[in-house]
C-alpha positions as CSV (number, residue, x, y, z in Angstrom):
1,M,0.0,-0.1,0.0
2,A,1.1,3.4,-1.1
3,N,2.4,5.8,1.8
4,R,-0.2,8.4,0.8
5,D,-2.9,5.7,1.1
6,I,-1.7,5.0,4.6
7,R,-1.6,8.7,5.5
8,R,-5.2,9.0,4.2
9,I,-6.3,6.3,6.5
10,I,-4.8,7.5,9.4
11,N,-6.1,10.9,8.7
12,S,-9.7,10.0,8.2
13,K,-12.4,10.3,10.7
14,Q,-16.3,9.7,10.5
15,D,-18.4,12.5,9.7
16,S,-19.8,14.3,12.8
17,L,-23.2,12.8,14.2
18,E,-24.1,16.1,15.6
19,S,-27.5,17.7,15.0
20,T,-29.0,21.0,15.6
21,G,-32.5,21.8,16.6
22,N,-35.0,19.2,18.2
23,L,-34.7,15.7,17.3
24,S,-38.1,13.8,16.6
25,I,-39.3,11.2,14.4
26,S,-40.3,13.7,11.9
27,S,-37.0,15.1,11.6
28,M,-34.8,11.9,11.4
29,S,-34.9,9.2,8.8
30,D,-35.0,5.6,9.5
31,G,-31.9,4.3,10.7
32,Q,-30.2,7.5,11.0
33,V,-27.8,8.1,14.2
34,S,-27.5,11.5,15.6
35,I,-26.2,13.2,18.7
36,G,-28.1,16.4,19.7
37,K,-29.9,18.3,22.4
38,S,-33.7,18.9,22.6
39,T,-35.0,22.1,24.2
40,N,-34.5,21.4,28.2
41,E,-33.0,18.3,27.8
42,L,-29.6,16.8,28.1
43,L,-27.1,16.0,25.3
44,S,-28.3,12.7,24.0
45,I,-27.4,10.0,21.4
46,R,-30.6,9.0,19.4
47,K,-31.1,6.3,16.7
48,K,-34.5,6.0,14.6
49,K,-35.4,2.5,13.7
50,Y,-38.8,1.0,12.7
51,G,-40.3,4.3,13.2
52,R,-39.2,4.7,17.0
53,I,-36.4,7.0,18.4
54,Y,-34.1,5.2,20.7
55,K,-32.3,7.6,23.2
56,S,-29.6,7.6,25.6
57,Y,-28.7,10.7,27.6
58,M,-24.7,11.7,28.0
59,S,-23.6,13.1,30.7
60,S,-20.4,15.7,31.5
61,S,-21.0,15.2,35.4
62,G,-21.7,11.6,36.0
63,N,-25.3,12.4,36.6
64,Q,-27.6,10.3,34.8
65,V,-31.3,10.7,34.0
66,V,-34.0,8.4,33.2
67,D,-37.1,9.8,31.8
68,K,-39.6,6.9,33.1
69,N,-39.0,3.6,34.7
70,L,-36.0,2.0,35.6
71,T,-35.8,-1.7,35.6
72,V,-33.0,-3.4,37.5
73,S,-32.7,-7.1,37.0
74,G,-29.7,-7.5,39.6
75,N,-28.8,-5.8,42.9
76,L,-29.2,-2.0,43.4
77,N,-26.2,-0.8,45.3
78,V,-26.7,2.7,46.7
79,K,-23.8,4.4,48.2
80,G,-25.6,7.7,48.7
81,H,-29.1,8.3,49.7
82,I,-32.6,7.2,48.2
83,V,-34.9,10.4,48.1
84,G,-38.1,11.1,46.4
85,N,-41.6,9.5,46.8
86,T,-41.5,6.0,48.3
87,F,-44.1,3.7,50.0
88,K,-44.2,3.0,54.0
89,I,-46.0,0.4,55.6
90,I,-47.1,1.3,59.3
91,P,-49.1,-1.4,61.7
92,H,-51.9,-0.1,63.8
93,N,-53.0,-3.5,65.2
94,M,-54.8,-3.2,68.5
95,Q,-57.1,-5.2,71.0
96,S,-60.4,-3.3,71.7
97,D,-64.1,-3.3,72.4
98,I,-64.3,0.1,70.2
99,N,-68.3,-0.3,70.9
100,T,-69.6,3.0,69.4
101,N,-66.8,5.4,70.5
102,E,-64.5,7.0,68.6
103,T,-61.1,5.3,69.0
104,F,-57.8,6.3,67.6
105,L,-55.5,4.0,66.1
106,P,-51.9,3.0,67.7
107,W,-49.0,3.7,65.3
108,F,-46.3,1.0,65.9
109,G,-48.2,-0.1,69.1
110,I,-50.9,-1.8,70.6
111,K,-52.6,0.6,73.1
112,Q,-55.3,2.7,71.3
113,A,-56.7,6.2,72.7
114,S,-59.8,8.5,72.7
115,D,-57.8,11.3,71.5
116,L,-54.6,12.4,70.1
117,T,-52.9,12.9,73.2
118,G,-52.2,9.3,73.8
119,V,-48.6,8.1,73.7
120,S,-49.1,5.8,70.7
121,S,-52.3,7.5,69.3
122,S,-50.3,10.4,67.4
123,F,-47.3,10.5,65.2
124,L,-45.2,13.3,64.1
125,A,-45.0,13.2,60.2
126,P,-41.2,13.6,59.5
127,Y,-41.8,14.0,55.9
128,S,-45.2,14.9,53.6
129,M,-47.1,11.6,53.4
130,T,-50.2,10.8,51.7
131,L,-52.6,7.8,52.8
132,N,-52.5,5.3,50.1
133,K,-54.6,2.7,51.6
134,I,-55.7,1.2,54.8
135,M,-56.4,-2.5,55.4
136,F,-58.4,-4.1,58.2
137,R,-59.2,-7.6,59.2
138,A,-61.4,-8.6,62.2
139,P,-60.8,-12.2,63.4
140,T,-64.2,-12.1,65.4
141,I,-67.2,-10.2,64.7
142,S,-70.1,-11.3,66.8
143,T,-73.1,-8.7,66.4
144,N,-73.8,-5.9,64.0
145,S,-71.5,-6.6,61.3
146,T,-73.3,-4.7,59.0
147,A,-72.6,-1.4,60.9
148,D,-70.9,1.1,58.9
149,L,-67.2,2.0,60.2
150,A,-66.1,5.5,59.6
151,I,-62.1,6.2,59.2
152,K,-61.0,9.9,60.0
153,L,-57.4,11.4,59.5
154,Y,-56.7,14.2,62.1
155,K,-53.9,16.7,62.7
156,M,-53.2,18.8,65.8
157,D,-51.7,22.2,65.7
158,D,-48.3,23.0,67.7
159,E,-50.0,24.3,70.8
160,D,-52.3,20.9,71.0
161,A,-55.2,23.1,71.1
162,V,-57.0,22.6,67.7
163,V,-57.6,19.2,66.1
164,D,-58.5,19.4,62.6
165,I,-59.9,16.6,60.3
166,V,-58.1,16.1,57.3
167,A,-60.0,13.7,55.5
168,R,-62.8,11.1,56.1
169,A,-64.3,7.9,54.6
170,T,-66.8,5.2,55.5
171,H,-66.8,1.5,54.9
172,Q,-70.4,0.3,54.6
173,D,-70.0,-3.4,53.6
174,E,-70.5,-6.0,55.9
175,L,-67.7,-7.0,58.0
176,V,-66.8,-10.8,57.9
177,A,-64.9,-12.5,60.4
178,N,-61.1,-13.2,59.3
179,T,-61.7,-11.3,55.9
180,F,-59.8,-8.3,55.3
181,F,-61.3,-5.1,53.6
182,V,-59.6,-2.0,52.1
183,V,-60.3,1.7,52.4
184,N,-58.3,3.2,49.7
185,R,-57.1,7.0,49.0
186,S,-59.9,7.5,46.5
187,D,-62.6,6.8,49.3
188,F,-61.8,9.7,51.2
189,D,-63.5,12.8,51.0
190,A,-60.5,14.9,50.7
191,H,-56.8,14.3,50.0
192,P,-55.8,12.3,53.0
193,K,-52.3,13.9,53.2
194,F,-50.2,15.2,56.2
195,E,-47.5,17.6,56.1
196,I,-44.0,17.9,57.7
197,G,-44.3,18.3,61.5
198,D,-48.0,17.6,61.5
199,N,-49.2,15.7,64.8
200,C,-51.6,13.3,63.0
201,G,-53.8,10.3,64.0
202,I,-56.5,8.1,62.6
203,S,-59.6,7.3,64.3
204,I,-62.4,4.6,63.7
205,E,-66.1,4.7,64.7
206,A,-68.6,2.2,64.3
207,V,-72.1,3.3,63.8
208,S,-73.5,0.2,66.0
209,D,-71.5,-1.9,68.6
210,Y,-69.6,-4.9,67.3
211,G,-70.4,-6.7,70.2
212,S,-67.1,-7.7,71.8
213,T,-63.3,-7.2,72.1
214,I,-61.7,-7.5,68.9
215,N,-58.2,-8.1,68.0
216,W,-57.9,-5.8,65.1
217,K,-55.4,-6.4,62.3
218,I,-54.8,-3.1,60.8
219,T,-52.0,-1.5,58.1
220,S,-51.6,1.6,56.3
221,V,-49.5,2.2,53.4
222,W,-48.1,5.7,52.9
223,E,-46.7,7.5,50.0
224,V,-44.0,9.4,51.5
225,E,-42.1,12.2,49.7
226,I,-38.5,12.1,51.2
227,V,-36.2,14.9,50.9
228,L,-32.6,15.7,52.2
């Protein structure tokens, strides 16, 4: 091979893939690979194939961005902190004959209370948290299993002087022994959310006496907005 051909090969390079303007399905031809930056996005490399755009962001800082869901088949090893919206599960199990009195559920305990001043009946919210659902199971129901059960969310101000109802819902179906039922976020008449620093509580109240002491199995699921 002639020296000039060798020099030509060494000095040759691929044409630049960089594009200007927003890259979209309409602006790219099938099979095209381009590097560009759309409005309010990071630099990315894109390929159009079979009428779709395949995109991977490029980073100069080491931070990575995923537009939608991230699926990890192996282990997720995090050296820093996991922040953002996550789900937390809290037990409210108790043994009580609630009669027709309003009863405040314990948080992580077994002792219910008649108001938010009880040791385990109130919870100081560390972050903004929204009730996703609350689940109940009553192992024994002796009478009036058709009585409605009201569920209320309360918060108390810093001076413990005023207690406000945040949201309420009513379970109107028959309570069946050893069968759980669920009250979902959408069942409440207002957004069931507590803010950082709220002294919060959950109460239940039956229209008619269920007849005896019940070992209530109760679990709530919360969407928590964790911030550093």
